Steps between C-alpha positions, in 0.01 A plus 500: 500500500175367352195725494220468756212287374212742533462859391305592813781364714747718313284811553464426868871452544580818309264693728667354810845569359410859438380535859822357628705712268341818632640414843860472387698814564806591300819455704673815614830547323794553734723802453789418270797665334701799626191650670484195732871503570514873575190550718531795737612411851666171393823436695818454306673165556862418530672440165633150441846645432520621858403160624765338278764737642391408850522139400853543380595650834334207668693262279825670600407459865407138434829441321683642799301273728589203282867586515485545878302179528749307292783643703324407819430150367863464399612619842257266668631214291859588583424531868310175518778332308738635762272371773499147367854493359658381822240231560397402150818307432469318830139404443559391142803297609293333767222435250752341262635295789147380582449391143841329488429320826136399455431466124743203456317314777167543319646377173671206680176362653316539170765292316528248783121449516485464124778241504335305781177499295682375191433818300625452139653851502745390771809302387439133571850450640450764770346349817323739736759459775787558258330815370465625857860419592635662187298817554601536863864479400466841330228637730640470852205692647283190452542287814307194391256364243220256583354288214190274510440312175136406577330759713241360744486168309448151641758366255867483583656842461850641525535752783847642531664811642816608317738715709727776373809272536339237273402261781152355516268453795150402577287814529342569835126485541491877548669560167262255327206685651647831381560356152145364469346821630681717246431246225127507578500880493682494167249252355206707625646810344569331163164323481650151553366417848438128540710419192196503273584805294734532205863568553544873525879490476743522789399754763673598819340607829689684775429455866562731795837504679534198728759375747599133453646384829691190383666713231564784746407765241233755418380409153273618223318200340391474139322203338381396157290212364474317169248247370617148427375303195276288726332809643683504834725787594864549589627787709825662607579735788807726528611666824682831453707640788428857602840543667669611178245773449553624854880507458464703178275751671736543794785610276308755289490863608587841361493861623361389836224296337399138552336237284235262636274213395148445635256213477169676440456835665558388860778235523876539475734265313814715518736654588584307812605823669131591517428196719294575813697573820639179654495301173824412324351407168170610353464164322595279790138399539166565344266676479700795364519803732242774447619844397357661811746284706828564314784697647542747210283813556443552126386138470256549790371816335426303182240305699297821543205519260500882514828556316515817297541418127798667340387783269135397519568126464722552197603173337837516324585210271289255701607627843274610786648790696438601863621779723574406861579755774651355816583834664405514870284813442344377178154590628589869477661482155350482153626374170688821447739405784630196311771726359647560848856363488481382861169315473461124510299470184520226241386424150395135446450340161352153456412269215261205507622174340202268454497138389760335722301457824133500602550844647700731271861571585575869556853626443608850590758743626502818706739793552503832679299782345770754578716353224272658243336777704668781304364380169154454647505849647585663168243285322222599742571872451506465122179303514328764709598774253385285212165441661444873551587583138285218363213600728500859372519377141217253561273775636564721198452210260176401673353848475598524135360157421166589655480811282554297182372151561168572668330649190674243278361214711157657493515536120606139465223371725237706324633393159457133601143567608425679173653212303260268683210742440453538875434872460306526826812387688719775353602747770682807373447697820427866551857617569735635240856360452778742573687413180376688198516209257314273741235772538446512120487120484235494771281744308535289184413186697186661634387597151577149371304346786202723430503392133534130591200515731286624211659238271416227754136614501468442125710188443453165682770461761553128428560581134756769583677268747524236228635751252761613749618140534515477117627838374536373144215654291479174305438303820131590506410406146155354447471130573229239543421388853229327699352766729198557720297817432250659738242772432306672780202730464277696739138394446270791430771764512334716231183533707704551812711773341190691391422561868852634574704797410806450282725532807303238694505260207876545460556446873293180486696366203837595650417318826378192310800493270736536800330199662529285187856609430620407850348153473635436150853615584505290820471192273755618246246612237528789258234767451472549122255787492198665658203517259234719649392311811669179379846363575695270271791310658693183427745247643781303334672802350733682504633257764459133417258362762408133486212550744347799324144366519524432874647847555206658315242312706673589827501865392126477428441362850686794643298743293180335622603529865620857463186606312282341766675707766464811286129431452447469872661842542281647223185360654601647838526837324158456336640430153401216268738203477714440195436180297787354296506265201821315415595292197806273493646294217829320436644460153773592257569863412763713335664704778751779458545853379226604260504844338711739296872574526435804718217368718445139603274318740579169665178306456336178384342412165296187447169327544574446869434874553167489316377195689593648844314821405192313381496281810486814710208629289329156525460563871212735414309199369621222732481690830343839442438574870820354649706733715822340380486272197814318372467294180793289386550279198579131513860591392548679834393184685757294308785736602413622850568180692327406828371726774217664308127417485282564196135468406417397140298762319449324170641521149462836331555654159670831564408799282718536189638144527389181322629252758348409834663553840426301818450756777551461872436735793771536764362436845 
């Protein structure tokens, strides 16, 4: 750093520095070495070897728990497979039947609508009615197909209903209304409502089950639309009979179980044997019968929203399982009684098949629980034993983990705080770890923390944090930067110190330096050194700060406010106030490590340091009686931006320099 401009200023600073130095006490050295480790009365900790042995025992217990757990899982899988084996085939067969019955109808209306719209992807020779007739020849479940070539158009349009035997009829008004309703819903879903949107491809839309009186059949309608070249739309409607599905359901059963098909959660499609009392056919009329009205007791029980999920609502391969107890005295029995061979208890498995109807179709099957009660009984006992063994192992493992992991976690947390130089946040605690090695590590950590606290007092924290982010020694080589340098000085400190003892002078300086340091660090500045009663600090290094001048001025404002509060306190105590002079300058400097190989100092070298120091000294001439005088160069004004007010104080020739500097006072 450049020398101070005046010999008397140097003498005054040396006197103040000596007063401050008298107040600094040498740090007490902590006990180290074998004497610290073997102090009398120190409790011996557990050796790590003993902990490792205990850990091995825990691992053996854990391994046993894993084996038992895997065995239990395998048994559970086998048992659940047994539970669904009798019904899974039925449900999957019914699901395949649904797809075989309904999917062709969706594809048929898509092709028929595309043909009626003149879609180029449809063979030109295939008329819509011929496509429908040909498809129904191989899909007898489709009762009829209704085609309208121009949907809701004032122009002449073909409206025809093709029957399963190939004959053609005029569609009834009800079927046309149903066709247009489903077509409108399909257009709204595909973003083509009103025919103004782009063709989104053929899409099908299913409707709810409906009974068509003149066809004497309960049917499931599906429609699709397609856009014609002129912007109008064509549509096709297929009517699928539900009778075939009902016949398939009636003939499927195994081991006392039954298969069923529901529309939504509440309405029955089949089997017909579940029809309400007095009805001969569940599909003879619509609406479909509700589950609460059917004759089968298991079916009625399915309408109850309080069904007990099987194994905690276990889902096996897409199935939902339920346990139903129809025993007369079921109010006095629990789940454990489901293994009673004479009970009327059932296991029900269902699967939801979305996409075919507005409400999802639910297919399922049920069978008596007693068919698998023996397997469930053995599984429950094995599971109880496995839970006990795993519980004991878990308790032992938990206790062991606490013994080991608690100090490790504490070390890790404290290490992170030390790495961030948050030494005040480090909490080692007053207790001693039980493990001997952890106890020794704690002692070493305390000694390291004590040394780092002294290190932090002598080295700027911002510099150390920057060095930690760049551990390469070459990363902090000297470089040229634009920085802002600030010097502060206590006016009349020499005369003030003559009226104090060395201890009082040191206390005054320490309090003042603490005040300045807090304000500088709050704005990201770096304290370079304390020179007697003066402070040198800078911004723009080691971190690159584009707003270094503004940060310096904000820090000065904070110092002014804090010093004003401190002066009010001094005056209340009958002490004279402290007057401060500050000099600020912005310019280029060489920043980096300056010194020898064994001892370096991170500092600045350049004329910017001299000018800032001389601006501070100029305050004695410009404002000799000011309580807080801040003089800044015109370079500071060019870099600080808006938000600051200055008062011109003329152009001055600073001592030791040939050039002139325009000086401003910060208001």
